[in-house]
N, CA, C and O atoms as a CHARMM CRD file, in Angstrom:
* protein
*
  256
    1    1 UNK  N    -21.75700  66.04700  42.07300 PROA 1      0.00000
    2    1 UNK  CA   -21.53000  67.38500  41.58200 PROA 1      0.00000
    3    1 UNK  C    -21.41700  67.39000  40.06100 PROA 1      0.00000
    4    1 UNK  O    -21.92500  68.29400  39.39800 PROA 1      0.00000
    5    2 UNK  N    -20.75100  66.37800  39.51400 PROA 2      0.00000
    6    2 UNK  CA   -20.57300  66.31200  38.06800 PROA 2      0.00000
    7    2 UNK  C    -21.92100  66.18600  37.35400 PROA 2      0.00000
    8    2 UNK  O    -22.09000  66.71400  36.25500 PROA 2      0.00000
    9    3 UNK  N    -22.87100  65.49600  37.96700 PROA 3      0.00000
   10    3 UNK  CA   -24.19800  65.39000  37.35000 PROA 3      0.00000
   11    3 UNK  C    -24.93100  66.72400  37.38700 PROA 3      0.00000
   12    3 UNK  O    -25.64500  67.06900  36.44600 PROA 3      0.00000
   13    4 UNK  N    -24.75900  67.46300  38.45900 PROA 4      0.00000
   14    4 UNK  CA   -25.40700  68.76400  38.57300 PROA 4      0.00000
   15    4 UNK  C    -24.79700  69.76000  37.59300 PROA 4      0.00000
   16    4 UNK  O    -25.48400  70.67100  37.13100 PROA 4      0.00000
   17    5 UNK  N    -23.51500  69.59600  37.27100 PROA 5      0.00000
   18    5 UNK  CA   -22.83400  70.48100  36.31600 PROA 5      0.00000
   19    5 UNK  C    -23.01500  70.01500  34.88000 PROA 5      0.00000
   20    5 UNK  O    -22.42200  70.58600  33.96500 PROA 5      0.00000
   21    6 UNK  N    -23.82500  68.98600  34.67400 PROA 6      0.00000
   22    6 UNK  CA   -24.13800  68.43900  33.35900 PROA 6      0.00000
   23    6 UNK  C    -22.91800  67.85200  32.64100 PROA 6      0.00000
   24    6 UNK  O    -22.87700  67.82700  31.41100 PROA 6      0.00000
   25    7 UNK  N    -21.92100  67.37900  33.40800 PROA 7      0.00000
   26    7 UNK  CA   -20.78000  66.71300  32.79400 PROA 7      0.00000
   27    7 UNK  C    -21.18100  65.32100  32.30200 PROA 7      0.00000
   28    7 UNK  O    -20.57700  64.78100  31.37500 PROA 7      0.00000
   29    8 UNK  N    -22.20000  64.75200  32.93100 PROA 8      0.00000
   30    8 UNK  CA   -22.70500  63.44400  32.53700 PROA 8      0.00000
   31    8 UNK  C    -24.19800  63.57100  32.30100 PROA 8      0.00000
   32    8 UNK  O    -24.91100  64.26000  33.03000 PROA 8      0.00000
   33    9 UNK  N    -24.65000  62.88700  31.26300 PROA 9      0.00000
   34    9 UNK  CA   -26.05600  62.96600  30.91300 PROA 9      0.00000
   35    9 UNK  C    -26.92200  62.09800  31.82300 PROA 9      0.00000
   36    9 UNK  O    -28.05300  62.46100  32.14900 PROA 9      0.00000
   37   10 UNK  N    -26.38100  60.94500  32.23000 PROA 10     0.00000
   38   10 UNK  CA   -27.14700  59.99900  33.03500 PROA 10     0.00000
   39   10 UNK  C    -26.32700  59.51700  34.23600 PROA 10     0.00000
   40   10 UNK  O    -25.09800  59.58900  34.24400 PROA 10     0.00000
   41   11 UNK  N    -27.04200  59.02800  35.24000 PROA 11     0.00000
   42   11 UNK  CA   -26.39900  58.47500  36.43000 PROA 11     0.00000
   43   11 UNK  C    -25.51100  57.29500  36.03400 PROA 11     0.00000
   44   11 UNK  O    -24.42900  57.11500  36.59300 PROA 11     0.00000
   45   12 UNK  N    -25.96600  56.49800  35.07700 PROA 12     0.00000
   46   12 UNK  CA   -25.18300  55.32800  34.65400 PROA 12     0.00000
   47   12 UNK  C    -23.80900  55.74000  34.13900 PROA 12     0.00000
   48   12 UNK  O    -22.81300  55.09400  34.46100 PROA 12     0.00000
   49   13 UNK  N    -23.74000  56.79200  33.35500 PROA 13     0.00000
   50   13 UNK  CA   -22.46700  57.24300  32.80000 PROA 13     0.00000
   51   13 UNK  C    -21.53700  57.73700  33.90400 PROA 13     0.00000
   52   13 UNK  O    -20.33900  57.45500  33.88400 PROA 13     0.00000
   53   14 UNK  N    -22.08000  58.46200  34.84900 PROA 14     0.00000
   54   14 UNK  CA   -21.26900  58.95500  35.97100 PROA 14     0.00000
   55   14 UNK  C    -20.78300  57.79700  36.83300 PROA 14     0.00000
   56   14 UNK  O    -19.63400  57.79000  37.27400 PROA 14     0.00000
   57   15 UNK  N    -21.64100  56.83300  37.07100 PROA 15     0.00000
   58   15 UNK  CA   -21.26500  55.67400  37.88100 PROA 15     0.00000
   59   15 UNK  C    -20.14100  54.88500  37.21100 PROA 15     0.00000
   60   15 UNK  O    -19.19800  54.45700  37.87600 PROA 15     0.00000
   61   16 UNK  N    -20.24300  54.69600  35.90600 PROA 16     0.00000
   62   16 UNK  CA   -19.16900  53.99500  35.18200 PROA 16     0.00000
   63   16 UNK  C    -17.86600  54.77900  35.24700 PROA 16     0.00000
   64   16 UNK  O    -16.80300  54.19900  35.47000 PROA 16     0.00000
   65   17 UNK  N    -17.93900  56.09200  35.05600 PROA 17     0.00000
   66   17 UNK  CA   -16.73900  56.92800  35.06900 PROA 17     0.00000
   67   17 UNK  C    -16.02300  56.88000  36.42200 PROA 17     0.00000
   68   17 UNK  O    -14.80100  56.74200  36.47800 PROA 17     0.00000
   69   18 UNK  N    -16.78400  56.99400  37.50600 PROA 18     0.00000
   70   18 UNK  CA   -16.20400  57.02100  38.85400 PROA 18     0.00000
   71   18 UNK  C    -16.05500  55.63500  39.46700 PROA 18     0.00000
   72   18 UNK  O    -15.56900  55.49800  40.58900 PROA 18     0.00000
   73   19 UNK  N    -16.47700  54.60100  38.72400 PROA 19     0.00000
   74   19 UNK  CA   -16.36300  53.20600  39.16300 PROA 19     0.00000
   75   19 UNK  C    -17.05700  52.95800  40.50500 PROA 19     0.00000
   76   19 UNK  O    -16.49200  52.36600  41.42400 PROA 19     0.00000
   77   20 UNK  N    -18.29900  53.43400  40.58000 PROA 20     0.00000
   78   20 UNK  CA   -19.13400  53.19200  41.75500 PROA 20     0.00000
   79   20 UNK  C    -20.42800  52.52900  41.30300 PROA 20     0.00000
   80   20 UNK  O    -20.79900  52.59300  40.13100 PROA 20     0.00000
   81   21 UNK  N    -21.10200  51.89700  42.24400 PROA 21     0.00000
   82   21 UNK  CA   -22.36800  51.24100  41.94300 PROA 21     0.00000
   83   21 UNK  C    -23.42000  52.27900  41.56800 PROA 21     0.00000
   84   21 UNK  O    -23.56300  53.30200  42.23700 PROA 21     0.00000
   85   22 UNK  N    -24.15100  52.00500  40.49700 PROA 22     0.00000
   86   22 UNK  CA   -25.17400  52.93300  40.01200 PROA 22     0.00000
   87   22 UNK  C    -26.25900  53.17500  41.06100 PROA 22     0.00000
   88   22 UNK  O    -26.71800  54.30400  41.23700 PROA 22     0.00000
   89   23 UNK  N    -26.67000  52.10500  41.76000 PROA 23     0.00000
   90   23 UNK  CA   -27.71600  52.24500  42.77700 PROA 23     0.00000
   91   23 UNK  C    -27.24400  53.11500  43.94200 PROA 23     0.00000
   92   23 UNK  O    -28.00500  53.93700  44.45300 PROA 23     0.00000
   93   24 UNK  N    -26.00000  52.93400  44.35800 PROA 24     0.00000
   94   24 UNK  CA   -25.44900  53.74000  45.45000 PROA 24     0.00000
   95   24 UNK  C    -25.42500  55.20900  45.06400 PROA 24     0.00000
   96   24 UNK  O    -25.84900  56.07000  45.83500 PROA 24     0.00000
   97   25 UNK  N    -24.92500  55.49300  43.86200 PROA 25     0.00000
   98   25 UNK  CA   -24.86100  56.88200  43.40000 PROA 25     0.00000
   99   25 UNK  C    -26.25300  57.49200  43.31600 PROA 25     0.00000
  100   25 UNK  O    -26.46100  58.63600  43.71900 PROA 25     0.00000
  101   26 UNK  N    -27.19300  56.73800  42.80000 PROA 26     0.00000
  102   26 UNK  CA   -28.57300  57.22000  42.68600 PROA 26     0.00000
  103   26 UNK  C    -29.16500  57.53700  44.05500 PROA 26     0.00000
  104   26 UNK  O    -29.80700  58.57200  44.23800 PROA 26     0.00000
  105   27 UNK  N    -28.94700  56.64300  45.01200 PROA 27     0.00000
  106   27 UNK  CA   -29.47600  56.86700  46.36100 PROA 27     0.00000
  107   27 UNK  C    -28.83800  58.08900  47.02100 PROA 27     0.00000
  108   27 UNK  O    -29.52700  58.84400  47.70800 PROA 27     0.00000
  109   28 UNK  N    -27.52400  58.29900  46.82400 PROA 28     0.00000
  110   28 UNK  CA   -26.84600  59.46600  47.41000 PROA 28     0.00000
  111   28 UNK  C    -27.41400  60.75700  46.82200 PROA 28     0.00000
  112   28 UNK  O    -27.58700  61.74900  47.52900 PROA 28     0.00000
  113   29 UNK  N    -27.70100  60.73000  45.52800 PROA 29     0.00000
  114   29 UNK  CA   -28.27400  61.91300  44.87600 PROA 29     0.00000
  115   29 UNK  C    -29.66600  62.23600  45.41300 PROA 29     0.00000
  116   29 UNK  O    -30.08700  63.39300  45.42500 PROA 29     0.00000
  117   30 UNK  N    -30.36800  61.20200  45.85400 PROA 30     0.00000
  118   30 UNK  CA   -31.70300  61.38600  46.42700 PROA 30     0.00000
  119   30 UNK  C    -31.64900  61.78600  47.89900 PROA 30     0.00000
  120   30 UNK  O    -32.68200  62.05300  48.51300 PROA 30     0.00000
  121   31 UNK  N    -30.42000  61.82900  48.47400 PROA 31     0.00000
  122   31 UNK  CA   -30.27800  62.27900  49.84800 PROA 31     0.00000
  123   31 UNK  C    -30.11200  61.18100  50.88600 PROA 31     0.00000
  124   31 UNK  O    -30.06000  61.46600  52.08200 PROA 31     0.00000
  125   32 UNK  N    -30.02900  59.93600  50.44900 PROA 32     0.00000
  126   32 UNK  CA   -29.85300  58.84600  51.40000 PROA 32     0.00000
  127   32 UNK  C    -28.45900  58.91600  52.02600 PROA 32     0.00000
  128   32 UNK  O    -27.47900  59.20600  51.34100 PROA 32     0.00000
  129   33 UNK  N    -28.37800  58.65400  53.30900 PROA 33     0.00000
  130   33 UNK  CA   -27.11400  58.71800  54.03900 PROA 33     0.00000
  131   33 UNK  C    -26.30500  57.44400  53.85100 PROA 33     0.00000
  132   33 UNK  O    -26.84000  56.40300  53.47100 PROA 33     0.00000
  133   34 UNK  N    -25.00300  57.54400  54.12500 PROA 34     0.00000
  134   34 UNK  CA   -24.16000  56.35800  54.11700 PROA 34     0.00000
  135   34 UNK  C    -24.53600  55.49800  55.32100 PROA 34     0.00000
  136   34 UNK  O    -25.24300  55.95000  56.22100 PROA 34     0.00000
  137   35 UNK  N    -24.06000  54.26800  55.32800 PROA 35     0.00000
  138   35 UNK  CA   -24.34400  53.35800  56.43600 PROA 35     0.00000
  139   35 UNK  C    -23.84700  53.96100  57.75800 PROA 35     0.00000
  140   35 UNK  O    -24.55900  53.93800  58.76200 PROA 35     0.00000
  141   36 UNK  N    -22.63400  54.49300  57.74800 PROA 36     0.00000
  142   36 UNK  CA   -22.05600  55.06900  58.96300 PROA 36     0.00000
  143   36 UNK  C    -22.85400  56.29100  59.43900 PROA 36     0.00000
  144   36 UNK  O    -23.08800  56.44800  60.63700 PROA 36     0.00000
  145   37 UNK  N    -23.26600  57.14500  58.51300 PROA 37     0.00000
  146   37 UNK  CA   -24.04600  58.32900  58.88600 PROA 37     0.00000
  147   37 UNK  C    -25.40600  57.93800  59.44500 PROA 37     0.00000
  148   37 UNK  O    -25.88300  58.54000  60.40800 PROA 37     0.00000
  149   38 UNK  N    -26.02100  56.94800  58.85200 PROA 38     0.00000
  150   38 UNK  CA   -27.35300  56.53500  59.27900 PROA 38     0.00000
  151   38 UNK  C    -27.35000  55.93400  60.67600 PROA 38     0.00000
  152   38 UNK  O    -28.33900  56.04500  61.40000 PROA 38     0.00000
  153   39 UNK  N    -26.25000  55.30000  61.06200 PROA 39     0.00000
  154   39 UNK  CA   -26.19000  54.63900  62.36000 PROA 39     0.00000
  155   39 UNK  C    -25.44600  55.44300  63.42500 PROA 39     0.00000
  156   39 UNK  O    -25.24100  54.95600  64.53700 PROA 39     0.00000
  157   40 UNK  N    -25.04400  56.65700  63.09700 PROA 40     0.00000
  158   40 UNK  CA   -24.31200  57.47100  64.06600 PROA 40     0.00000
  159   40 UNK  C    -25.09700  57.71700  65.36000 PROA 40     0.00000
  160   40 UNK  O    -24.49000  57.69400  66.43000 PROA 40     0.00000
  161   41 UNK  N    -26.41500  57.95100  65.31800 PROA 41     0.00000
  162   41 UNK  CA   -27.15000  58.16500  66.58000 PROA 41     0.00000
  163   41 UNK  C    -27.08500  56.97600  67.54200 PROA 41     0.00000
  164   41 UNK  O    -27.23500  57.15100  68.75100 PROA 41     0.00000
  165   42 UNK  N    -26.86500  55.78400  67.02200 PROA 42     0.00000
  166   42 UNK  CA   -26.81300  54.60000  67.87500 PROA 42     0.00000
  167   42 UNK  C    -25.42100  54.35900  68.46000 PROA 42     0.00000
  168   42 UNK  O    -25.24800  53.48700  69.31100 PROA 42     0.00000
  169   43 UNK  N    -24.44600  55.11600  68.01300 PROA 43     0.00000
  170   43 UNK  CA   -23.08100  54.92800  68.49200 PROA 43     0.00000
  171   43 UNK  C    -22.88900  55.60200  69.83800 PROA 43     0.00000
  172   43 UNK  O    -23.61300  56.53100  70.19900 PROA 43     0.00000
  173   44 UNK  N    -21.90800  55.12000  70.56600 PROA 44     0.00000
  174   44 UNK  CA   -21.61700  55.65000  71.88700 PROA 44     0.00000
  175   44 UNK  C    -21.09400  57.08400  71.80600 PROA 44     0.00000
  176   44 UNK  O    -21.47100  57.93200  72.61400 PROA 44     0.00000
  177   45 UNK  N    -20.22300  57.35300  70.82600 PROA 45     0.00000
  178   45 UNK  CA   -19.65800  58.69300  70.64900 PROA 45     0.00000
  179   45 UNK  C    -20.04800  59.24200  69.28400 PROA 45     0.00000
  180   45 UNK  O    -20.17500  58.49300  68.31500 PROA 45     0.00000
  181   46 UNK  N    -20.23700  60.55100  69.21500 PROA 46     0.00000
  182   46 UNK  CA   -20.46900  61.18900  67.92400 PROA 46     0.00000
  183   46 UNK  C    -19.13800  61.28000  67.19000 PROA 46     0.00000
  184   46 UNK  O    -18.08600  61.02700  67.77700 PROA 46     0.00000
  185   47 UNK  N    -19.17600  61.63200  65.93300 PROA 47     0.00000
  186   47 UNK  CA   -17.94600  61.76100  65.14500 PROA 47     0.00000
  187   47 UNK  C    -17.03300  62.82400  65.75400 PROA 47     0.00000
  188   47 UNK  O    -15.81800  62.63200  65.81000 PROA 47     0.00000
  189   48 UNK  N    -17.59400  63.92900  66.20600 PROA 48     0.00000
  190   48 UNK  CA   -16.80200  64.99900  66.81800 PROA 48     0.00000
  191   48 UNK  C    -16.14700  64.51800  68.11000 PROA 48     0.00000
  192   48 UNK  O    -14.98900  64.84000  68.37600 PROA 48     0.00000
  193   49 UNK  N    -16.88200  63.75000  68.91400 PROA 49     0.00000
  194   49 UNK  CA   -16.31900  63.22600  70.16100 PROA 49     0.00000
  195   49 UNK  C    -15.19800  62.21900  69.87300 PROA 49     0.00000
  196   49 UNK  O    -14.19700  62.18000  70.58800 PROA 49     0.00000
  197   50 UNK  N    -15.37200  61.41100  68.82800 PROA 50     0.00000
  198   50 UNK  CA   -14.32000  60.47100  68.44800 PROA 50     0.00000
  199   50 UNK  C    -13.04900  61.21200  68.04900 PROA 50     0.00000
  200   50 UNK  O    -11.94400  60.80300  68.40400 PROA 50     0.00000
  201   51 UNK  N    -13.21500  62.30300  67.31100 PROA 51     0.00000
  202   51 UNK  CA   -12.05700  63.09600  66.87800 PROA 51     0.00000
  203   51 UNK  C    -11.31600  63.68600  68.07000 PROA 51     0.00000
  204   51 UNK  O    -10.08500  63.66800  68.10800 PROA 51     0.00000
  205   52 UNK  N    -12.05100  64.20600  69.03700 PROA 52     0.00000
  206   52 UNK  CA   -11.43500  64.78700  70.22700 PROA 52     0.00000
  207   52 UNK  C    -10.72100  63.69500  71.02800 PROA 52     0.00000
  208   52 UNK  O     -9.60600  63.90900  71.50300 PROA 52     0.00000
  209   53 UNK  N    -11.33800  62.55800  71.17800 PROA 53     0.00000
  210   53 UNK  CA   -10.72900  61.44100  71.90100 PROA 53     0.00000
  211   53 UNK  C     -9.45300  60.97300  71.20300 PROA 53     0.00000
  212   53 UNK  O     -8.46000  60.66900  71.86500 PROA 53     0.00000
  213   54 UNK  N     -9.47400  60.91600  69.89100 PROA 54     0.00000
  214   54 UNK  CA    -8.30900  60.52000  69.11300 PROA 54     0.00000
  215   54 UNK  C     -7.14700  61.49100  69.34700 PROA 54     0.00000
  216   54 UNK  O     -6.01600  61.06700  69.58500 PROA 54     0.00000
  217   55 UNK  N     -7.43200  62.79300  69.27700 PROA 55     0.00000
  218   55 UNK  CA    -6.38200  63.79400  69.50300 PROA 55     0.00000
  219   55 UNK  C     -5.83600  63.72200  70.92100 PROA 55     0.00000
  220   55 UNK  O     -4.63300  63.87600  71.13200 PROA 55     0.00000
  221   56 UNK  N     -6.70500  63.49000  71.88500 PROA 56     0.00000
  222   56 UNK  CA    -6.28200  63.38800  73.27800 PROA 56     0.00000
  223   56 UNK  C     -5.35600  62.18800  73.46200 PROA 56     0.00000
  224   56 UNK  O     -4.33900  62.29100  74.14800 PROA 56     0.00000
  225   57 UNK  N     -5.69900  61.04800  72.85400 PROA 57     0.00000
  226   57 UNK  CA    -4.84900  59.85500  72.94400 PROA 57     0.00000
  227   57 UNK  C     -3.49700  60.10000  72.26900 PROA 57     0.00000
  228   57 UNK  O     -2.46700  59.64400  72.76600 PROA 57     0.00000
  229   58 UNK  N     -3.49500  60.79400  71.17500 PROA 58     0.00000
  230   58 UNK  CA    -2.22000  61.08700  70.48800 PROA 58     0.00000
  231   58 UNK  C     -1.32400  61.95900  71.36400 PROA 58     0.00000
  232   58 UNK  O     -0.11300  61.74500  71.42700 PROA 58     0.00000
  233   59 UNK  N     -1.91900  62.93800  72.03800 PROA 59     0.00000
  234   59 UNK  CA    -1.13700  63.81300  72.92700 PROA 59     0.00000
  235   59 UNK  C     -0.56300  63.02200  74.09400 PROA 59     0.00000
  236   59 UNK  O      0.59800  63.20400  74.46000 PROA 59     0.00000
  237   60 UNK  N     -1.37000  62.14600  74.67700 PROA 60     0.00000
  238   60 UNK  CA    -0.88300  61.32700  75.78900 PROA 60     0.00000
  239   60 UNK  C      0.24600  60.39300  75.33100 PROA 60     0.00000
  240   60 UNK  O      1.22500  60.19600  76.05000 PROA 60     0.00000
  241   61 UNK  N      0.10400  59.83200  74.15400 PROA 61     0.00000
  242   61 UNK  CA     1.13700  58.95200  73.62900 PROA 61     0.00000
  243   61 UNK  C      2.42300  59.71100  73.35800 PROA 61     0.00000
  244   61 UNK  O      3.51000  59.20900  73.64500 PROA 61     0.00000
  245   62 UNK  N      2.31500  60.90900  72.81200 PROA 62     0.00000
  246   62 UNK  CA     3.48500  61.71000  72.48400 PROA 62     0.00000
  247   62 UNK  C      4.21800  62.16800  73.75200 PROA 62     0.00000
  248   62 UNK  O      5.44400  62.28500  73.76000 PROA 62     0.00000
  249   63 UNK  N      3.45800  62.42300  74.81600 PROA 63     0.00000
  250   63 UNK  CA     4.08200  62.91600  76.05400 PROA 63     0.00000
  251   63 UNK  C      4.62800  61.76600  76.90400 PROA 63     0.00000
  252   63 UNK  O      5.36600  61.98700  77.86500 PROA 63     0.00000
  253   64 UNK  N      4.25800  60.54800  76.53900 PROA 64     0.00000
  254   64 UNK  CA     4.79700  59.38100  77.24600 PROA 64     0.00000
  255   64 UNK  C      4.05500  59.13100  78.49600 PROA 64     0.00000
  256   64 UNK  O      4.36900  58.18800  79.22300 PROA 64     0.00000
C-alpha cells in the first residue's frame, strides 16, 4: 500500500523500511500468493472450515 501511495520511490526502499525480502515484496506486488495460500486447495480443510473447527473445539473444551 505504501508503494501505491508513493511513500517509497522503489521496492528496495520499502523492503528495507519494513525489513522484508525485496524479492518477496516484489512478487506480492505482482500478485503472487503466499506459500500457504498457494497450497490451500491441497489441504484437507479450507481456512474457513479450520476456523469453524477451532471454534467448535473451544466450545467443547469450555463446556467440559
